[in-house]
Structures are given as structure tokens and as C-alpha cells.
C-alpha positions as CSV (number, residue, x, y, z in Angstrom):
1,X,-35.4,30.7,79.8
2,X,-32.8,28.2,78.7
3,X,-32.8,25.1,80.8
4,X,-29.7,24.5,82.9
5,X,-27.9,21.2,83.0
6,X,-29.6,18.6,85.1
7,X,-27.6,17.7,88.2
8,X,-28.8,14.8,90.3
9,X,-30.6,16.2,93.4
10,X,-31.1,19.7,92.0
11,X,-34.4,20.9,90.6
12,X,-32.8,22.9,87.7
13,X,-34.6,23.5,84.4
14,X,-32.9,21.5,81.6
15,X,-33.9,19.1,78.8
16,X,-32.2,16.0,77.4
17,X,-33.5,13.0,75.3
18,X,-32.6,10.7,72.5
19,X,-33.6,9.6,69.1
20,X,-33.8,6.5,67.0
21,X,-34.3,4.3,64.0
22,X,-36.3,5.7,61.0
23,X,-39.8,4.3,61.2
24,X,-42.4,3.6,58.6
25,X,-44.6,6.2,57.0
26,X,-47.5,5.1,59.1
27,X,-48.6,7.4,62.0
28,X,-47.6,6.1,65.4
29,X,-49.3,6.6,68.8
30,X,-47.3,7.6,71.8
31,X,-47.4,4.1,73.1
32,X,-46.1,2.5,69.9
33,X,-43.5,5.2,69.5
34,X,-42.2,4.7,73.0
35,X,-41.9,0.9,72.4
36,X,-40.0,1.4,69.2
37,X,-37.6,4.0,70.5
38,X,-36.7,3.7,74.1
39,X,-34.0,1.2,73.5
40,X,-32.2,3.6,71.2
41,X,-32.0,6.5,73.6
42,X,-28.7,7.1,75.5
43,X,-28.2,9.0,78.7
44,X,-25.3,11.4,78.3
45,X,-23.3,11.9,81.4
46,X,-20.6,14.4,82.5
47,X,-18.4,12.6,85.1
48,X,-16.2,14.4,87.6
49,X,-12.9,12.6,87.3
50,X,-11.8,13.1,90.9
51,X,-14.9,11.6,92.5
52,X,-15.9,9.4,89.5
53,X,-19.5,10.6,90.1
54,X,-22.0,12.2,87.8
55,X,-21.8,16.0,87.7
56,X,-24.7,16.5,85.2
57,X,-26.7,14.3,82.8
58,X,-28.7,14.6,79.6
59,X,-29.7,12.5,76.7
60,X,-28.7,11.9,73.1
61,X,-29.9,10.0,70.1
62,X,-28.1,8.2,67.3
63,X,-28.0,10.0,64.0
64,X,-25.8,7.8,61.9
65,X,-25.0,4.1,61.5
66,X,-21.4,4.9,62.5
67,X,-22.3,5.7,66.1
68,X,-22.7,9.5,65.9
69,X,-25.0,10.8,68.7
70,X,-26.8,14.2,68.8
71,X,-27.3,16.2,72.0
72,X,-27.2,19.7,73.3
73,X,-24.0,21.7,73.6
74,X,-25.0,22.7,77.1
75,X,-25.3,19.1,78.2
76,X,-21.5,18.6,77.7
77,X,-20.4,22.2,78.3
78,X,-18.6,21.4,81.6
79,X,-16.4,18.9,79.8
80,X,-15.8,21.4,76.9
81,X,-14.7,24.1,79.3
82,X,-12.5,21.8,81.5
83,X,-11.6,18.4,79.8
84,X,-9.0,17.6,82.4
85,X,-11.5,17.7,85.2
86,X,-14.4,15.9,83.5
87,X,-15.1,13.1,81.0
88,X,-18.2,12.3,79.0
89,X,-19.9,8.9,78.6
90,X,-23.1,7.3,77.5
91,X,-25.4,4.9,79.3
92,X,-27.7,2.8,77.2
93,X,-31.0,1.2,78.1
94,X,-29.3,-2.2,78.9
95,X,-26.9,-0.7,81.3
96,X,-23.8,-0.7,79.0
97,X,-21.7,2.4,78.9
98,X,-18.7,3.9,77.2
99,X,-16.7,7.0,76.6
100,X,-17.7,9.7,74.1
101,X,-15.7,11.9,71.8
102,X,-16.8,15.3,70.6
103,X,-17.0,15.4,66.8
104,X,-18.6,18.8,66.2
105,X,-20.1,21.7,68.2
106,X,-22.6,24.5,67.4
107,X,-22.6,26.8,70.4
108,X,-24.9,29.3,68.7
109,X,-27.8,26.8,68.3
110,X,-26.8,24.7,71.4
111,X,-26.0,21.5,69.6
112,X,-23.3,18.9,69.7
113,X,-22.4,15.7,67.9
114,X,-20.5,13.0,69.9
115,X,-19.2,9.6,68.8
116,X,-19.7,6.4,70.6
117,X,-18.4,2.8,70.0
118,X,-21.9,1.3,69.8
119,X,-21.5,-0.7,66.6
120,X,-23.8,-0.7,63.6
121,X,-27.2,0.2,64.8
122,X,-30.3,1.9,63.5
123,X,-30.5,5.6,63.7
124,X,-33.2,8.3,63.7
125,X,-34.1,10.1,60.5
126,X,-34.1,13.9,60.5
127,X,-37.2,15.4,59.1
128,X,-37.2,18.2,56.4
129,X,-41.0,18.3,56.1
130,X,-43.0,21.4,56.9
131,X,-45.5,21.0,59.7
132,X,-48.8,22.8,60.2
133,X,-49.7,24.4,63.5
134,X,-51.3,21.9,65.7
135,X,-49.5,18.9,64.3
136,X,-48.8,16.3,67.0
137,X,-45.2,16.0,68.4
138,X,-43.7,13.6,70.9
139,X,-40.6,14.5,73.0
140,X,-38.6,11.8,74.8
141,X,-36.2,12.0,77.7
142,X,-35.4,11.1,81.2
143,X,-36.9,13.8,83.4
144,X,-35.1,14.3,86.7
145,X,-33.3,11.0,86.1
146,X,-36.5,9.1,86.9
147,X,-36.6,6.9,83.9
148,X,-37.4,7.2,80.2
149,X,-40.6,9.1,79.4
150,X,-42.5,10.4,76.4
151,X,-44.4,13.6,76.4
152,X,-47.0,14.5,73.7
153,X,-47.7,18.0,72.6
154,X,-48.2,20.0,69.4
155,X,-46.2,22.1,66.9
156,X,-46.9,25.8,67.1
157,X,-44.6,27.1,64.5
158,X,-41.3,29.0,64.8
159,X,-41.0,31.4,67.8
160,X,-41.7,34.9,66.8
161,X,-39.3,37.7,67.5
162,X,-36.3,35.4,67.9
163,X,-32.7,35.9,66.6
164,X,-32.1,32.2,66.5
165,X,-35.0,30.0,65.1
166,X,-36.7,27.9,67.7
167,X,-39.9,25.7,67.5
168,X,-42.6,26.5,70.0
169,X,-43.7,23.2,71.5
170,X,-46.9,22.9,73.6
171,X,-45.5,20.2,75.8
172,X,-44.0,20.3,79.3
173,X,-40.2,19.5,79.0
174,X,-38.5,18.9,82.3
175,X,-34.9,18.7,83.7
176,X,-33.2,15.7,82.2
177,X,-34.8,15.9,78.8
178,X,-32.3,18.3,77.1
179,X,-30.7,17.0,73.9
180,X,-33.5,14.5,73.2
181,X,-35.7,14.4,70.1
182,X,-39.0,15.8,69.4
183,X,-40.7,13.5,66.8
184,X,-43.5,13.8,64.4
185,X,-46.1,11.1,64.1
186,X,-43.9,9.1,61.7
187,X,-41.1,9.0,64.2
188,X,-38.8,11.5,62.4
189,X,-36.9,14.1,64.3
190,X,-38.4,17.6,63.9
191,X,-36.3,19.3,66.6
192,X,-34.1,18.8,69.6
193,X,-35.4,19.6,73.1
194,X,-33.5,22.6,74.5
195,X,-35.5,24.8,76.9
196,X,-38.8,25.6,78.6
197,X,-40.8,28.6,79.8
198,X,-43.0,26.4,82.0
199,X,-46.8,25.9,81.8
200,X,-46.5,23.6,78.7
201,X,-44.4,26.2,76.8
202,X,-41.2,24.6,75.6
203,X,-38.7,25.2,72.8
204,X,-36.9,23.0,70.3
205,X,-33.9,23.5,68.0
206,X,-35.1,22.9,64.4
207,X,-33.7,19.7,62.9
208,X,-32.3,21.7,60.0
209,X,-29.5,23.0,62.2
210,X,-28.7,19.5,63.4
211,X,-28.5,18.4,59.8
212,X,-25.9,21.0,59.0
213,X,-23.9,20.1,62.0
214,X,-24.1,16.4,61.2
215,X,-22.7,17.0,57.7
216,X,-19.8,18.8,59.2
217,X,-19.1,16.0,61.6
218,X,-19.1,13.4,58.8
219,X,-16.5,15.2,56.7
220,X,-14.4,17.3,59.0
221,X,-11.5,16.3,61.2
222,X,-12.0,16.5,64.9
223,X,-11.0,19.9,66.3
224,X,-9.9,19.4,69.9
225,X,-9.4,23.1,70.4
226,X,-12.9,23.4,71.8
227,X,-12.5,26.9,73.3
228,X,-11.0,28.2,70.0
229,X,-13.9,26.8,68.1
230,X,-16.5,28.4,70.4
231,X,-14.6,31.7,70.1
232,X,-14.6,31.5,66.3
233,X,-18.3,30.7,66.2
234,X,-19.4,33.5,68.6
235,X,-17.1,36.0,66.9
236,X,-18.4,35.2,63.4
237,X,-22.0,35.2,64.6
238,X,-21.8,38.6,66.4
239,X,-20.1,40.2,63.4
240,X,-23.0,39.2,61.2
241,X,-25.9,40.1,63.5
242,X,-24.3,43.4,64.6
243,X,-23.7,44.4,61.0
244,X,-27.4,43.6,60.3
245,X,-28.4,45.8,63.2
246,X,-26.2,48.7,62.1
247,X,-27.5,48.4,58.6
248,X,-31.2,48.5,59.7
249,X,-33.4,51.5,59.9
250,X,-34.1,51.8,63.7
251,X,-37.5,52.5,65.0
252,X,-37.8,55.2,67.6
253,X,-40.2,56.0,70.4
254,X,-41.1,59.2,72.3
255,X,-40.1,59.7,75.9
256,X,-40.3,63.0,77.6
257,X,-38.5,65.6,75.6
258,X,-36.7,63.1,73.4
259,X,-37.1,60.5,70.7
260,X,-35.0,57.4,71.4
261,X,-34.1,54.1,69.7
262,X,-36.6,51.3,70.3
263,X,-37.1,48.1,68.2
264,X,-33.7,48.2,66.4
265,X,-34.7,45.1,64.3
266,X,-37.8,42.8,64.2
267,X,-36.8,40.5,67.0
268,X,-36.3,43.2,69.7
269,X,-39.0,43.4,72.4
270,X,-40.0,46.6,74.1
271,X,-42.3,47.5,77.0
272,X,-42.9,50.5,79.3
273,X,-44.6,51.8,82.3
274,X,-45.5,55.1,84.0
275,X,-45.3,55.9,87.7
276,X,-47.1,59.1,88.8
277,X,-48.3,58.1,92.2
278,X,-49.7,61.0,94.3
279,X,-47.4,60.3,97.2
280,X,-44.4,61.1,95.0
281,X,-43.5,64.6,94.0
282,X,-42.2,63.6,90.6
283,X,-43.4,61.7,87.5
284,X,-41.4,58.7,86.3
285,X,-41.8,56.9,82.9
286,X,-39.6,54.1,81.6
287,X,-39.2,52.1,78.4
288,X,-37.0,49.0,78.2
289,X,-36.0,46.9,75.1
290,X,-34.1,43.7,74.8
291,X,-33.0,41.0,72.3
292,X,-34.6,37.8,73.5
293,X,-31.8,35.3,72.8
294,X,-28.5,34.5,74.7
295,X,-25.7,32.2,73.8
296,X,-25.0,29.5,76.5
297,X,-21.2,29.2,77.0
298,X,-21.0,27.4,80.4
299,X,-23.2,26.9,83.5
300,X,-21.8,30.2,84.8
301,X,-21.6,32.2,81.6
302,X,-23.9,33.3,78.8
303,X,-23.5,36.1,76.3
304,X,-24.8,37.6,73.0
305,X,-27.5,39.9,74.3
306,X,-28.4,43.6,73.8
307,X,-30.7,45.5,76.1
308,X,-31.4,49.1,76.9
309,X,-33.6,51.2,79.2
310,X,-34.7,54.8,79.4
311,X,-36.0,56.5,82.5
312,X,-37.6,59.9,82.2
313,X,-38.0,62.0,85.3
314,X,-40.2,65.1,85.6
315,X,-39.9,66.7,89.0
316,X,-41.4,70.2,88.8
317,X,-42.3,70.1,92.5
318,X,-38.7,69.4,93.7
319,X,-36.1,72.1,94.1
320,X,-32.8,71.9,92.3
321,X,-31.0,70.1,95.1
322,X,-33.7,67.6,95.7
323,X,-33.9,66.7,92.0
324,X,-30.1,66.4,91.8
325,X,-30.1,64.0,94.7
326,X,-32.8,61.9,93.2
327,X,-31.2,61.9,89.7
328,X,-27.7,61.2,90.8
329,X,-28.8,58.2,92.9
330,X,-30.3,56.7,89.7
331,X,-27.1,57.0,87.7
332,X,-24.9,53.9,87.8
333,X,-22.3,52.6,85.3
334,X,-21.2,49.2,84.1
335,X,-24.5,47.4,84.9
336,X,-24.1,44.4,82.5
337,X,-27.0,42.0,82.4
338,X,-25.3,38.8,81.2
339,X,-24.3,36.0,83.5
340,X,-20.5,35.8,83.9
341,X,-18.0,34.8,86.6
342,X,-14.5,36.1,87.4
343,X,-13.1,33.1,85.6
344,X,-14.8,34.3,82.4
345,X,-14.4,38.1,82.3
346,X,-12.1,40.9,83.5
347,X,-13.2,44.0,85.4
348,X,-14.8,46.9,83.6
349,X,-12.6,49.7,82.4
350,X,-14.7,52.9,82.3
351,X,-14.3,56.3,80.6
352,X,-16.6,59.1,81.9
353,X,-17.0,62.4,80.2
354,X,-19.4,65.3,79.6
355,X,-20.6,65.8,76.0
356,X,-23.2,67.8,74.1
357,X,-25.7,65.6,72.3
358,X,-29.1,66.3,70.9
359,X,-28.8,70.0,71.9
360,X,-28.3,69.0,75.6
361,X,-25.4,68.3,77.9
362,X,-24.9,64.7,79.1
363,X,-22.7,62.8,81.5
364,X,-21.7,59.6,79.7
365,X,-19.9,56.6,81.1
366,X,-18.7,54.0,78.6
367,X,-17.3,50.8,80.1
368,X,-15.8,47.7,78.5
369,X,-14.7,44.4,80.0
370,X,-12.8,41.8,78.0
371,X,-13.3,38.1,78.0
372,X,-10.5,35.9,79.4
373,X,-10.8,32.9,77.2
374,X,-12.7,34.5,74.2
375,X,-10.2,37.4,74.1
376,X,-11.5,39.1,70.9
377,X,-14.9,39.7,72.6
378,X,-16.0,42.3,75.2
379,X,-19.1,43.5,77.0
380,X,-20.2,47.1,76.5
381,X,-22.0,49.1,79.1
382,X,-23.1,52.6,78.3
383,X,-24.7,54.9,80.8
384,X,-26.0,58.4,80.0
385,X,-27.6,61.2,82.0
386,X,-29.0,64.4,80.6
387,X,-27.6,67.1,82.9
388,X,-28.8,70.4,81.3
389,X,-32.1,70.7,83.2
390,X,-32.9,71.5,86.8
391,X,-36.2,69.6,87.2
392,X,-36.4,66.9,84.5
393,X,-34.0,64.5,82.7
394,X,-33.4,61.3,80.8
395,X,-31.3,58.4,82.0
396,X,-30.1,55.8,79.5
397,X,-28.6,52.4,80.3
398,X,-27.5,50.2,77.4
399,X,-25.6,46.8,77.4
400,X,-24.2,44.8,74.5
401,X,-22.5,41.5,75.4
402,X,-20.1,39.3,73.5
403,X,-19.2,41.7,70.7
404,X,-15.9,42.8,69.2
405,X,-14.3,46.1,70.2
406,X,-14.8,47.4,66.7
407,X,-18.6,46.6,66.8
408,X,-18.9,47.9,70.3
409,X,-17.7,51.4,69.4
410,X,-19.7,51.4,66.1
411,X,-22.8,50.5,67.9
412,X,-22.3,52.9,70.8
413,X,-21.7,55.8,68.4
414,X,-24.8,55.2,66.3
415,X,-26.9,54.6,69.4
416,X,-25.9,57.9,71.0
417,X,-26.4,59.8,67.7
418,X,-29.9,58.3,67.3
419,X,-31.2,60.1,70.5
420,X,-33.0,63.2,69.3
421,X,-34.5,66.2,71.1
422,X,-38.2,66.4,70.2
423,X,-38.2,70.2,70.0
């Protein structure tokens, strides 16, 4: 799960830290690395203008001699979404502070570059070296706003079955460490702290994505249309990955009388379970699949996921009326799974009809809801119920969030056409 922004007094999962001066080629211990780097780490603060108090905090580290600082996008997302209500500032180890200006954003990989007037200072070097599994890593940050800390762990390669590359770090990142660096034993940045799954399972954004964002920040003019930039990035990203999905050869799985889409591409995860308890007069089997990554837009809004679920019911012991009651109670439309508020999305608009598909009759509800700020994007919710049998049937629920209308209809059409009757 992605860590939420750290707010003083709330135990939310979130990571923030900072990075520093390029060190020598000699390997460093955690103790010597901490001594060398803690003075170069900045706390990144989102300040509520009306109260002049911290709304959330994180960390950042200097990545250029000109005062450019790296952090996570989600650390400053409140300011990005509402720059009139908030401001962003840094706090250094000696208590000095100052305002920050956004230079570049990468909402897809949860990164940001901000500029501070900190003068000519040393900066941390980004690593391009390949690591072997088990190599030591050190993450730094300010967990729970309790003071600068260093956490040792190890590199466990890139996360498997992930749309966006992440490094698996066997260290326990905590709220307050987001945006901070994870360093190899030479003090070079391997990744940026971003999220945790608990129990010493944490995730880093690879330094290669930060390198690309830094290059943009050094040559491009500042774009203050933050919402427009986020919109362009998400739109371009979804066009690419949806096209890749539509071009792929989809795997299928058997369920009841049908063959249905399963792992659409390599990063999808699927699981299933059967329920045939003796106290029930019907058998129930389900299969569910999902893409594992979402795009963090704001504390109340994430997008960019695809998930679907199939429920097969076989109720030979129920009469027609009993089966219809059971079956109809399970049918529900517009069940989107992404987090969104009424400030982010409009209500669903649904179209329900009966069609013949895979030699059977179906009731289909296709629903779309548009985004208020990112107005070229929609959420798709597709619900299907096989209605041609009296004692058995297949229910389908599919959601695709943060896609264009064009891709939503293309995906829905191929998805429905991929359902096959086994006989």
C-alpha cells in the first residue's frame, strides 16, 4: 500500500527522507553515513496558510549545487491541488527554513523536484550501478516527526508483477520518511522512499526515474499549471499502457460453463476460491484479478487501476424463484474501487441493456463517471449477469479507472467479446 502523507498526531503510513553530498568510493557503516548526511537532509512541510501550522510533513534531499531538492509528489500534493490554501517550505537541521518552488513533477512515479534558496552546497550523487540481491541499503528520514533516523536493510531487486518499477527494500520505513533517499554503501542514491507493506517490506522509486526528472528540471521552464501537467502525464501514461493491454494476447481461465479473461498482461495478479458449504443449497466459485499499481493524485484521490471479478453460482437445489432472488441480490452496478471524493469525480451515468453474448443472454450495465479537474479521463464500471439459465449463472464486475473515453469503450468491447462459452 502507498504510504499516506504524515500529519502530526496521526499514525498514517508515509515515507519521507533526504539525501546528500557524494561520498568517497569506500564503503560506509550506518554510523558513519548518518554522521556524513544528517546535516544535508531537509524536512519538507506543507503549511496551512490560514492557521500557519503544519498540515503534513516529509523529507527531501539536495540533488544539485543550485539548491534543487528531491522528494515525493505525494508529500507536496496538497499544495499542488490547492496552492492558495497551502504553501511549502523546508526546515534544515540547524533550524533555518525557507519557501520552496516546484520545478518539476512526475505523478506517475510519485516524484517531485523543488527549489530552495540554500546557497552553494554539496549534493547527493544518484547511482546508476546495478546491485545484487542482498546488497546493503540505508534509508534515512524523520519517522513520525521524532528526529532524523537511519534504517538499514537490503536490496531485493525490482518488484515482480508491477506496472511501474519499484525496488523491494527489506527495511521498515515509517510515516515521516517519504521522499528520503535509500543509499548504497558508498552513499549514493539508489532509490527514493515511497511506501511500505509493513513487516520490513518497503518500496523505493528507482533513482533512474529521479535522474530523468532532474534533467527536465534543469532545462525546462517552470510550469505553474500543476493540474494541467498532472492531467497530461496521466492521460499519456494511460494511453500507452491501455494500448499495450489491448495489443496483448490475454490469458483465460475456466469458470463454470465459461472461459473468461484472467491475467491480461504479466503484471496482473489473480486469485480464486470456492464456497460449497453443506449448509448452503448452492455452490459458489469466484476468481478476481487486479493490476497492482495506482497513481496517487491527492490524499483523497487515486486512479489508474484495473480490476475484475467473476462469481459463478450453481444452485441445482433451488427453485427458479429462489435462484432469481439470490442472483439478483448479487447484481450491482457502478462499483468503482478507486478512492475519489465528490470534489474529484462526477456521478456515474449508466446504460443498462440486454444482449446476446457467448451464446447466452446477459444483462449488462455500463457506467462512466467523468473527472472534474482531469476532464479527459473517466472511470469505467461494467457489470454483467448471465440470465439465460434457471439454476446457474455467471456474474462479472470490471472496473478501469483514469482512462480516456476512447480507451474505455475499446477495452470494454474486447473484454466482453473475450468471454467464451466452454461448450
